[in-house]
N, C-alpha and C positions, 0 to 999 in steps of 0.2 A: 540410365545414367545420363546426367547432364553436367554442364560445366558453368560455373559462376565466375565472372570476372569481378574480383573484389579489390577495393581500395585497401592497400596494406596498412595504412595508419588508422583510418577510421573504421575499417572492416565493413563498409557499406558495399552491398552488391549493386554493381552498376548495370550488369547485363547477364542473362542466362542464354546459353547456346547449346545446341545438340552436338556440335562438333568441337573438338579441341581447338581453341583459338591459336593461330600461328603467331600473331603479334599482339602484344598488350603493352600498355603504357608503362613507363618507368616506375610509377607508384602503384602498379596493379599486379595482381597475381591471379592465376587460374586455380580454382578449387573444384574438385569433383563433388557433386551433390546428388542426392537421390531424386527420383522422379517426383516423389511426394513433396520434397522440399521445393522443387521447381514449380510444382502446382500451387503450393502455398504462396510463393513469391508472386506468381502470376495473378493470383486471386486477391492479393493485398492492395489496398488503396494507399498505403504508406510505404516509405522505404524499408527495405529489409537488410538485415545485417547478419554476418556469419562470425560468431564469436566462439572460439574454442570448439569449432565444428558444429555448433548449435545455431539454428536459425532463430533470430530475435527480431521483434518488431521495434519500431521507433520508441514507443513508450517504455518497453523493457530496457532498451539501450540507455534511455535517459535515466532510469533508475540506477542502472549499473554505473554509469558515468558519474552520477551524483554521489553514489557511495564511494567510488574511487577518489573523487575530489575531497570528500569528507575524511577519508582515511589518510590522504596525504596531508590535509590540514591538521588533523589530530597528531600525526607523526611528527610534524614540524613543531607543533605546540608542546607535545610531550617531551621533546628533546630539551626545550627551554624550561618548562615547568609542568611536571607530571600532574600536579594537583589542578592546575588551570585546565589541562587537557581533560581530566576527569569531570570537572565542572561543566566544560563545554559539551561533553558527551551526554551528561545528565540533562542539560538544557535541550539538546537535540532529541533525546528520548522523551522528554516532557512534551515537546511540541508534537512529536509523532503520536504520543498517547492522546493528546487533546484532539488531534485530527480524527483519530479512530473513535474516541469517546463521543464526539459531537457529530460524527459522520452519519449517524442513523442506523436503523435496523429494519428488518422486515418482520411484520407481525400479522399472522393470518393472511398472508399474501399482499398486505398493504405496507407501503413505506411509512416509517415512523421516524420523526425527528428525535434526536437524543440530546439536543442542546439544553442549556440551563433553563430557558423559558419553558420548554416542554417538561423538563423534570419538575419545575415548580408547579406547573399546571396539573401534572399527575399527582403530586403530593396533595394539592388542594382537592382534587377529585377523590382521592383515597379518603381524605378527612370527611368529605361530604357524604360519601356512600357509607362510611362507618357510622355517621350520625343518623342517616336515613337510608337503610339498605334498599328501599324501593325506588330510590332515585335513579333516573335514566339520564345520562349525560350525552349531549351532542358533541361529538369529537370530530374535528376537521383534520384530515390527513394531508400530507404534502401534495398529493396528486389532486387535491380539491374535493375529494369525496367526503361527505359528512355522514357519519355513522352513529346510531344510537348505541351507547355502551351501558350495559347494566353493571351491577356491583361485581359480579364474577369476572366480567370482561375487563373492567377497570383494574381489578386486582391482577389479572393475568398480564395485561399490558404493562402495568407498573413493574411487575416482577421481571418481565422481559427487558424493559428499559434499564431498570436498576441493576439487574444481573449483568447486562452488557457493560454498564458503567463500572461496576465492581470488578469485572474481568479486566478491563483496561487498567484499572488501578493495581490489581494484583500482578498483572504482567509488567507494569512499570516498576513496581517495588522489587520484583525479581531481577529485572534488568539493572536497576540502580544498585542493587547489592553486588551484582557481577562487576559493575564499573568500579565500585568502591574497593572490591577485592583484587582488581586487575593489578598485576605486578609488572607487566610489560606493555609496550605499545601494541604489540601483536594481539594480546588478550583484549585490550581496550577497543581496537578497531574491529575485532571479530564480533563484538556485541551489537 
């Protein structure tokens, strides 16, 4: 058992001790943590936070706080104009979809871009191997490796990329339907 001295407002862990601290600052509190949590804090290169009893990293806290800010913004907008809040949420979801869609995938252990240019190149490659199945295409991956791809591999790569793209579109359509059906601000911010 260890003790973390935590900033009350920001929930940032300032220090970990073996003994119960006798004096802590006005904006601080002492929280018991496990030895495993203390070890994770010690091993981290970034600040650690304790939120609802769970240890969080700086990137995780940034995501949580961004979501909290977005929920507050939507709540305020919803009070004034529910349809404008729904439109704002759909735009937020669309941006998130695009980030995932164009964020790339891994194919046979290699990173593959999934941006519009790559999608167009794959479409061209599919057309070329359909016309001449013996064609071998040199494909450059984002890590700089250049690999010869035959018809079967081009088809598999295209299926993986276009499957990824389609999944992002399917997920967006489902989320958009939830937004359109939302009857309360709580339902809207939960999406």
